[in-house]
C-alpha positions as CSV (number, residue, x, y, z in Angstrom):
1,G,0.0,0.0,0.0
2,S,0.9,3.7,-0.2
3,V,2.1,5.7,2.8
4,V,-1.2,7.6,2.7
5,S,-3.2,4.4,3.0
6,Y,-1.3,3.6,6.2
7,V,-1.2,7.0,8.0
8,S,-3.8,9.1,6.0
9,S,-3.3,12.6,7.2
10,A,-1.1,11.6,10.2
11,M,2.1,13.3,9.1
12,Y,3.5,16.0,11.4
13,L,6.4,18.5,11.1
14,I,8.9,18.2,13.9
15,E,6.4,17.0,16.6
16,A,3.1,15.1,16.8
17,P,0.2,16.2,19.0
18,Q,0.3,14.5,22.4
19,E,-2.7,12.2,22.0
20,V,-2.4,11.3,18.4
21,A,-3.5,7.8,17.3
22,L,-1.0,5.3,15.9
23,P,0.4,4.9,13.3
24,Y,1.9,8.3,12.3
25,I,5.0,9.9,10.9
26,V,7.0,12.9,12.1
27,Y,9.4,14.5,9.7
28,T,12.2,16.8,10.7
29,P,14.5,19.0,8.5
30,I,18.0,18.1,9.8
31,S,20.0,20.5,7.6
32,D,19.6,23.1,4.8
33,P,21.3,23.0,1.5
34,M,25.0,23.7,1.9
35,N,26.8,25.9,-0.6
36,E,30.3,24.5,-1.5
37,G,31.5,27.7,-3.2
38,F,30.8,30.1,-5.9
39,F,31.7,27.8,-8.8
40,S,30.9,24.3,-7.4
41,H,27.9,22.4,-6.1
42,D,27.8,19.0,-4.4
43,P,24.3,17.6,-4.7
44,M,25.0,15.0,-1.9
45,R,25.3,17.9,0.5
46,G,21.6,18.8,-0.1
47,P,19.0,19.2,2.6
48,R,18.6,16.2,4.9
49,Y,15.3,15.0,6.5
50,Q,14.6,12.5,9.2
51,F,11.3,10.6,9.1
52,D,10.2,8.9,12.3
53,I,7.5,6.3,11.9
54,Y,5.5,5.2,15.0
55,S,3.3,2.2,15.3
56,D,2.0,-0.3,17.9
57,D,2.5,-3.2,15.4
58,A,5.9,-4.3,14.2
59,G,4.5,-5.6,10.9
60,E,2.6,-2.4,10.2
61,L,5.8,-0.4,11.0
62,I,7.8,-2.4,8.4
63,A,5.0,-2.0,5.8
64,I,4.9,1.8,6.4
65,E,8.7,2.1,6.3
66,N,8.8,0.1,2.9
67,A,6.1,2.3,1.4
68,L,7.8,5.5,2.6
69,V,11.2,4.4,1.3
70,Q,9.7,3.4,-2.1
71,R,8.0,6.8,-2.4
72,L,11.1,8.7,-1.5
73,R,13.4,6.8,-3.9
74,W,11.1,7.5,-6.9
75,Y,10.1,11.1,-6.1
76,Q,11.0,13.9,-8.4
77,G,9.5,17.3,-8.1
78,S,9.2,20.3,-5.7
79,V,10.5,20.1,-2.1
80,G,10.0,23.5,-0.7
81,T,11.9,25.9,-3.0
82,L,14.1,23.1,-4.5
83,T,13.5,20.8,-7.5
84,A,14.4,17.4,-6.3
85,E,16.0,15.1,-8.8
86,N,16.3,12.2,-6.4
87,I,15.9,11.5,-2.7
88,N,18.6,9.2,-1.3
89,V,17.7,7.1,1.7
90,V,21.0,7.0,3.6
91,N,20.1,5.4,6.9
92,M,17.4,3.3,8.5
93,F,17.1,2.2,12.1
94,K,14.3,0.4,14.1
95,T,13.6,0.3,17.8
96,G,11.0,-1.4,20.0
97,Q,10.0,-4.8,21.3
98,E,6.9,-7.0,21.0
99,G,4.4,-6.5,23.8
100,T,5.5,-2.9,24.4
101,Q,3.2,-1.3,21.8
102,A,6.0,1.1,21.0
103,F,7.7,0.6,17.7
104,R,9.7,3.3,15.9
105,S,11.6,3.4,12.6
106,I,13.9,6.2,11.6
107,V,14.5,6.9,7.9
108,D,17.2,9.4,7.1
109,A,17.2,11.0,3.5
110,I,19.2,13.5,1.5
111,I,17.6,15.4,-1.4
112,T,19.6,15.6,-4.6
113,Y,18.5,18.7,-6.3
114,N,18.9,20.8,-9.4
115,E,20.0,24.4,-8.8
116,G,18.9,25.4,-12.3
């Protein structure tokens, strides 16, 4: 399924409301685009985002993570004021244990963009 089919409108910038229902995603800008110099540009030093996925079901968490990663990897278009050519998933990490009803996946991504 798609990310939207799992979390519908439950995507929040930086922090989720206190009593939000699971599952949901929190996304956080980690860095802004960095300029290397007047005549050079390194697209791998583009803006970095962290996506935190929360669920009370390990299987659901993995399904949402897979849907998010697939969406990020194939996305091209506007991201704020940039035109994304590619979004590179550079790190993924999961935490949580069965029976705790607290599962979290962290997906870290860098936007490769066109300055044009």
